[in-house]
C-alpha positions as CSV (number, residue, x, y, z in Angstrom):
1,X,0.0,0.0,0.0
2,X,1.0,3.7,-0.2
3,X,0.6,3.9,3.6
4,X,4.2,2.8,4.1
5,X,3.1,-0.6,5.3
6,X,2.8,-4.2,4.1
7,X,-0.2,-5.9,5.8
8,X,-0.1,-9.6,6.6
9,X,-3.4,-11.1,7.7
10,X,-4.4,-14.3,9.5
11,X,-6.6,-16.3,7.3
12,X,-7.6,-18.7,10.0
13,X,-9.3,-16.0,12.1
14,X,-11.0,-14.2,9.1
15,X,-13.2,-12.3,9.3
16,X,-13.4,-11.9,13.1
17,X,-9.8,-11.2,14.1
18,X,-7.7,-9.9,11.2
19,X,-4.5,-8.6,12.5
20,X,-1.7,-6.7,10.8
21,X,1.6,-8.1,12.0
22,X,4.2,-6.5,9.6
23,X,6.2,-3.5,10.6
24,X,6.3,-0.3,8.6
25,X,8.6,-0.5,5.6
26,X,9.3,3.3,5.2
27,X,8.0,3.7,1.7
28,X,4.9,2.7,-0.4
29,X,4.9,-0.7,-2.1
30,X,3.3,-1.4,-5.4
31,X,3.9,-5.1,-6.1
32,X,4.8,-8.1,-4.0
33,X,5.1,-11.9,-4.2
34,X,6.0,-14.9,-2.1
35,X,8.7,-17.4,-3.1
36,X,7.3,-20.8,-4.0
37,X,8.9,-22.4,-0.9
38,X,7.1,-19.8,1.3
39,X,10.3,-18.5,3.0
40,X,10.9,-15.2,1.2
41,X,8.9,-12.1,0.0
42,X,9.8,-9.8,-2.8
43,X,8.3,-6.4,-3.0
44,X,8.8,-3.1,-4.8
45,X,9.4,0.1,-3.0
46,X,9.8,3.2,-5.1
47,X,12.6,2.6,-7.6
48,X,13.9,-0.5,-5.7
49,X,13.0,-4.1,-5.3
50,X,13.6,-5.8,-2.0
51,X,13.8,-9.5,-0.9
52,X,13.1,-10.2,2.8
53,X,12.0,-12.9,5.2
54,X,8.2,-13.4,4.9
55,X,7.5,-11.7,8.3
56,X,9.9,-8.8,7.5
57,X,11.5,-9.4,10.9
58,X,15.0,-8.8,9.5
59,X,16.3,-6.1,7.2
60,X,16.1,-7.0,3.4
61,X,19.0,-9.2,2.5
62,X,18.8,-8.3,-1.2
63,X,18.1,-4.7,-2.4
64,X,18.0,-4.1,-6.2
65,X,18.3,-0.4,-6.8
66,X,17.5,1.7,-9.9
67,X,15.2,-1.0,-11.3
68,X,14.3,1.3,-14.3
69,X,17.9,1.9,-15.3
70,X,18.1,2.0,-19.1
71,X,14.4,2.7,-19.4
72,X,12.5,5.9,-19.9
73,X,11.4,7.7,-16.7
74,X,7.8,7.2,-17.6
75,X,8.1,3.4,-17.4
76,X,6.5,1.8,-14.4
77,X,6.5,-1.6,-12.8
78,X,3.5,-3.7,-13.9
79,X,4.4,-7.2,-12.6
80,X,6.7,-8.7,-10.1
81,X,7.2,-12.3,-9.0
82,X,9.6,-15.1,-8.3
83,X,10.2,-17.7,-11.0
84,X,8.8,-21.2,-10.0
85,X,12.3,-22.4,-9.0
86,X,12.8,-19.3,-6.8
87,X,16.1,-18.6,-8.5
88,X,15.0,-15.5,-10.4
89,X,13.0,-12.4,-9.9
90,X,11.0,-11.2,-13.0
91,X,9.6,-7.7,-13.4
92,X,7.6,-6.4,-16.3
93,X,7.7,-2.7,-17.2
94,X,5.6,-0.6,-19.5
95,X,4.0,2.7,-20.2
96,X,0.4,1.8,-19.4
97,X,-2.2,4.0,-21.0
98,X,0.1,7.0,-21.4
99,X,0.7,8.4,-24.8
100,X,3.3,6.2,-26.4
101,X,5.5,6.0,-29.5
102,X,4.9,2.5,-31.0
103,X,8.5,2.5,-32.3
104,X,10.6,3.5,-29.3
105,X,8.3,2.8,-26.3
106,X,8.7,-1.0,-26.1
107,X,7.7,-2.8,-22.8
108,X,10.2,-5.2,-21.4
109,X,10.9,-7.9,-18.8
110,X,13.9,-7.8,-16.5
111,X,15.3,-10.9,-14.7
112,X,17.5,-10.7,-11.6
113,X,19.3,-13.4,-9.7
114,X,17.2,-13.8,-6.4
115,X,20.3,-14.6,-4.4
116,X,22.6,-11.9,-5.6
117,X,20.4,-9.2,-7.1
118,X,22.5,-9.3,-10.3
119,X,20.6,-8.4,-13.5
120,X,20.6,-11.5,-15.7
121,X,18.5,-10.6,-18.7
122,X,16.6,-7.8,-20.3
123,X,13.9,-9.1,-22.7
124,X,11.9,-6.7,-24.9
125,X,8.2,-7.4,-25.5
126,X,6.2,-6.6,-28.6
127,X,3.3,-5.3,-26.7
128,X,2.3,-4.0,-23.3
129,X,2.2,-6.8,-20.6
130,X,-1.0,-7.5,-18.8
131,X,-0.6,-10.9,-17.1
132,X,2.1,-13.6,-16.9
133,X,2.1,-17.4,-16.2
134,X,5.1,-19.6,-15.9
135,X,5.4,-23.2,-17.0
136,X,5.9,-25.6,-14.1
137,X,9.6,-26.0,-14.8
138,X,10.0,-22.3,-15.2
139,X,11.7,-22.4,-18.6
140,X,8.8,-20.8,-20.4
141,X,6.3,-18.1,-19.6
142,X,3.3,-16.8,-21.4
143,X,2.0,-13.2,-21.3
144,X,-1.3,-11.6,-22.2
145,X,-0.9,-8.3,-23.9
146,X,-2.1,-4.9,-24.7
147,X,-1.6,-3.5,-28.2
148,X,-1.2,0.0,-29.6
149,X,-3.9,1.7,-31.5
150,X,-4.0,5.1,-33.2
151,X,-6.9,7.3,-32.2
152,X,-8.0,10.7,-33.3
153,X,-8.1,13.5,-30.7
154,X,-8.9,17.2,-30.8
155,X,-5.4,18.3,-31.8
156,X,-4.5,15.4,-34.1
157,X,-3.6,11.8,-33.7
158,X,-2.1,9.9,-30.7
159,X,-1.2,6.3,-30.0
160,X,-2.4,4.5,-26.9
161,X,-2.5,0.9,-25.6
162,X,-5.7,-1.1,-25.8
163,X,-6.4,-4.7,-24.7
164,X,-5.7,-7.3,-27.4
165,X,-6.6,-10.9,-28.0
166,X,-3.0,-12.2,-28.5
167,X,-1.0,-14.3,-26.1
168,X,2.8,-14.4,-26.3
169,X,5.0,-17.4,-25.4
170,X,8.6,-16.8,-24.3
171,X,11.7,-18.8,-23.5
172,X,13.2,-16.4,-21.0
173,X,16.6,-18.1,-20.6
174,X,17.2,-17.9,-24.4
175,X,15.7,-14.4,-24.5
176,X,13.4,-15.3,-27.4
177,X,9.7,-15.0,-28.3
178,X,8.7,-18.5,-29.3
179,X,5.2,-17.8,-30.6
180,X,2.3,-15.4,-30.8
181,X,-0.9,-17.3,-30.1
182,X,-3.9,-15.9,-32.0
183,X,-7.3,-17.4,-31.5
184,X,-9.3,-15.2,-29.3
185,X,-11.3,-12.3,-30.7
186,X,-11.4,-10.1,-27.6
187,X,-9.1,-9.3,-24.7
188,X,-7.6,-12.3,-22.8
189,X,-8.3,-12.1,-19.1
190,X,-6.2,-14.9,-17.6
191,X,-4.0,-17.8,-18.5
192,X,-2.4,-20.8,-16.8
193,X,-0.2,-23.8,-17.7
194,X,-1.4,-27.3,-16.9
195,X,0.6,-29.2,-14.2
196,X,2.7,-31.1,-16.6
197,X,3.4,-28.0,-18.7
198,X,2.3,-29.3,-22.1
199,X,-0.8,-27.2,-22.3
200,X,-1.6,-23.6,-21.8
201,X,-5.2,-22.5,-21.1
202,X,-6.5,-19.0,-21.7
203,X,-9.9,-17.3,-21.1
204,X,-11.2,-14.2,-22.8
205,X,-13.9,-11.6,-23.0
206,X,-15.0,-13.4,-26.2
207,X,-16.7,-16.1,-23.9
208,X,-14.2,-18.7,-25.0
209,X,-11.6,-20.9,-23.1
210,X,-8.9,-22.1,-25.4
211,X,-6.4,-24.9,-24.7
212,X,-3.1,-24.6,-26.5
213,X,-0.5,-27.2,-27.2
214,X,2.7,-25.6,-26.0
215,X,5.1,-27.7,-28.2
216,X,3.0,-27.4,-31.3
217,X,2.1,-23.7,-30.6
218,X,-1.5,-24.3,-31.7
219,X,-5.0,-24.9,-30.3
220,X,-5.8,-28.4,-29.2
């Protein structure tokens, strides 16, 4: 929250005795995630990313500063999480609904080593990032997207992002876009890999759920 605090709540006592047990973190936080093993928490704080024990009892043991280094100042953090193996931190950056240049304003992913804070990879995206899902092994991830459209305004023409029907499949370690999955006709709301990682399931505003074969890059 922007009240300088991360709230941690007891689910077992909900809704009668919800209790905040985390101390103040001295700065608003925009994104956070738990590690898959439940031991660590990653959260954003201004222009930094911090990794701490889940109860925030100790000072952050990894602090990643200047997370937007190399990006335009208008870029902001859209997504933050651990990879499934807990070895990496992934963050997605974009321009949101601000006026954008479709040539130069490219959203991107950054990957940091979760143990050292070292930047491992910068991966540019072809469209604004909405949502991300990792394959069970963590080698691949899929992202829903927002596209760029040109609209007329009072003083001319401007470009802006709008929700699209495409899903993008990436191999993050190789730094490559494997496929653009096209099949929905309206914005994709969510996506998830099956437990064995061979299928990707997406749901959309077009009232459809599509199952994709990950290896063949096509609908089942």
